C-alpha positions as CSV (number, residue, x, y, z in Angstrom):
1,M,0.0,0.0,0.0
2,I,2.6,2.6,1.1
3,E,5.0,1.3,-1.5
4,S,2.4,1.6,-4.3
5,M,1.6,5.1,-3.2
6,A,5.2,6.0,-3.2
7,E,5.6,4.5,-6.7
8,Q,2.6,6.5,-8.1
9,I,4.0,9.7,-6.7
10,A,7.5,8.9,-8.1
11,V,6.1,8.1,-11.5
12,S,4.1,11.4,-11.5
13,I,7.2,13.4,-10.6
14,K,9.2,11.6,-13.3
15,R,6.6,12.4,-15.9
16,A,6.5,16.0,-14.9
17,N,10.3,16.4,-15.2
18,E,12.0,13.4,-16.9
19,K,15.5,14.9,-17.2
20,G,15.7,16.8,-13.9
21,T,14.9,13.9,-11.6
22,V,16.5,10.7,-10.3
23,S,15.1,7.3,-11.3
24,V,11.6,6.2,-10.3
25,E,13.2,3.5,-8.0
26,V,15.3,6.0,-6.1
27,M,12.4,8.3,-5.6
28,K,10.1,5.4,-4.6
29,F,12.7,4.4,-2.0
30,S,12.9,7.9,-0.5
31,L,9.2,8.5,-0.7
32,T,8.4,5.2,1.0
33,I,10.5,6.4,4.0
34,I,8.9,9.8,4.0
35,L,5.3,8.4,3.7
36,N,6.0,5.7,6.3
37,T,7.3,8.3,8.8
38,A,4.4,10.7,8.2
39,I,1.8,8.0,8.5
40,I,3.4,6.7,11.8
41,L,3.4,10.3,13.1
42,V,-0.2,10.8,12.3
43,L,-1.3,7.5,13.8
44,I,0.7,7.9,17.0
45,T,-0.6,11.4,17.4
46,I,-4.1,10.0,17.2
47,G,-3.3,7.1,19.5
48,G,-1.5,9.3,22.0
49,T,-4.3,11.8,22.1
50,L,-7.0,9.1,22.4
51,T,-5.1,7.5,25.3
52,G,-4.2,10.7,27.0
53,K,-0.5,10.2,26.6
54,L,0.4,12.4,23.6
55,P,3.6,14.0,25.0
56,E,4.9,10.6,26.2
57,T,4.1,9.0,22.8
58,L,5.9,11.7,20.9
59,C,8.8,11.4,23.3
60,A,8.9,7.6,22.6
61,F,8.9,8.3,18.9
62,L,11.8,10.8,19.0
63,A,13.8,8.5,21.2
64,F,13.2,5.4,19.1
65,A,13.7,7.1,15.8
66,G,16.8,9.0,16.9
67,L,18.5,5.8,18.1
68,R,17.3,3.9,15.0
69,I,18.8,6.4,12.6
70,V,22.3,5.8,14.0
71,S,22.0,2.1,15.1
72,G,19.9,0.5,12.3
73,G,18.0,-2.6,13.1
74,F,15.4,-5.1,11.9
75,H,13.3,-4.2,8.8
76,F,9.9,-5.7,7.9
77,N,9.3,-6.9,4.4
78,T,6.7,-4.1,3.7
79,A,6.3,-0.5,4.8
80,L,2.7,-1.3,5.9
81,L,3.9,-3.9,8.4
82,C,6.6,-1.4,9.6
83,T,3.9,1.3,10.0
84,L,1.5,-0.9,11.9
85,A,4.2,-2.4,14.2
86,S,5.9,1.0,14.9
87,T,2.5,2.6,15.7
88,L,1.5,-0.1,18.1
89,L,4.8,-0.2,19.8
90,L,5.1,3.6,20.2
91,V,1.4,4.0,21.5
92,V,1.9,1.1,24.0
93,I,5.3,2.2,25.4
94,P,3.9,5.1,27.6
95,H,1.4,2.7,29.1
96,V,3.9,0.1,30.4
97,P,4.8,1.0,34.0
98,I,8.3,0.4,35.2
99,T,9.9,1.1,38.6
100,K,13.2,3.0,39.1
101,Y,15.0,-0.3,39.6
102,W,13.7,-1.7,36.3
103,D,14.4,1.7,34.6
104,I,18.1,1.4,35.5
105,L,18.3,-2.4,34.8
106,L,16.6,-2.0,31.3
107,L,18.8,0.9,30.5
108,F,21.9,-1.1,31.2
109,L,20.5,-3.9,29.1
110,S,19.9,-1.4,26.2
111,L,23.4,-0.1,26.6
112,L,24.8,-3.6,26.4
113,L,22.8,-4.6,23.3
114,V,23.8,-1.4,21.6
115,G,27.4,-2.0,22.5
116,I,27.3,-5.5,21.0
117,Y,25.0,-5.2,18.0
118,A,25.0,-1.6,16.8
119,P,25.0,-0.7,14.0
120,S,23.0,-3.5,12.6
121,N,21.4,-4.2,9.2
122,L,22.3,-0.9,7.5
123,E,23.5,-2.5,4.3
124,G,20.9,-1.8,1.6
125,H,19.0,0.6,3.9
126,S,21.6,3.4,4.2
127,R,24.3,5.0,2.2
128,I,26.6,5.1,5.3
129,G,29.9,3.4,4.6
130,R,31.3,0.6,6.8
131,E,34.2,2.9,7.8
132,R,31.7,5.0,9.7
133,Y,30.2,2.1,11.7
134,P,32.5,2.7,14.8
135,L,31.2,6.3,14.9
136,L,27.6,5.1,14.7
137,K,28.2,2.6,17.5
138,G,29.7,5.4,19.6
139,L,26.8,7.8,18.9
140,S,24.3,5.0,19.7
141,L,26.1,4.4,23.1
142,V,26.1,8.1,23.8
143,I,22.4,8.4,23.0
144,V,21.4,5.5,25.3
145,G,23.9,6.5,28.0
146,M,22.6,10.1,28.2
147,N,19.4,8.7,29.8
148,F,21.5,7.8,32.9
149,I,21.3,11.5,33.6
150,W,17.5,11.7,33.3
151,L,16.4,8.2,34.0
152,N,13.3,8.9,31.9
153,P,11.3,5.6,31.7
154,I,9.8,6.5,28.3
155,L,13.3,6.9,26.9
156,T,14.4,3.7,28.6
157,K,11.5,1.7,27.1
158,A,12.0,3.2,23.6
159,F,15.7,2.5,23.7
160,L,15.2,-1.1,24.9
161,A,12.7,-1.7,22.1
162,Q,15.1,-0.3,19.5
163,S,18.1,-2.1,20.9
164,L,16.2,-5.4,20.8
165,L,15.7,-4.8,17.1
166,L,19.4,-4.7,16.6
167,I,19.8,-8.4,17.3
168,R,20.3,-10.4,14.1
169,I,19.5,-14.1,14.5
170,R,21.5,-15.9,11.8
171,R,20.1,-19.2,10.5
């Protein structure tokens, strides 16, 4: 669904300016990411508003997305599955209570997972070269580690969710 919308938009853009645009495939890839993010934002805004947790839901989105940009992670086969799973995850995060003890424990676990697995699964999903991976790992560790200053449980849960998506199970 999202991929077909992206393709239709890309084809329209290409028709409007054949020589001044990149290929339909490149535009489709970029538009899929933009549409996916926009739809997730709209849906989590609705979900957060309906559940009375809009600021917490948006905070979870920013934490999750910020870490995901530099750490990579699991990708679904379709943008629709990604949208649905991300929306559900981000709307649920603010409603899962954790104590200060669990906040610290889960934050340590996130830091450990990021230290072991980040960056993960960037090939084919990013133009960042392998020579920059140590920098991405460092940035990921800093992002997660900064929450030891605030001990914000929303950030902890978002970082944990993202750090679990870094684990690649090889067959």
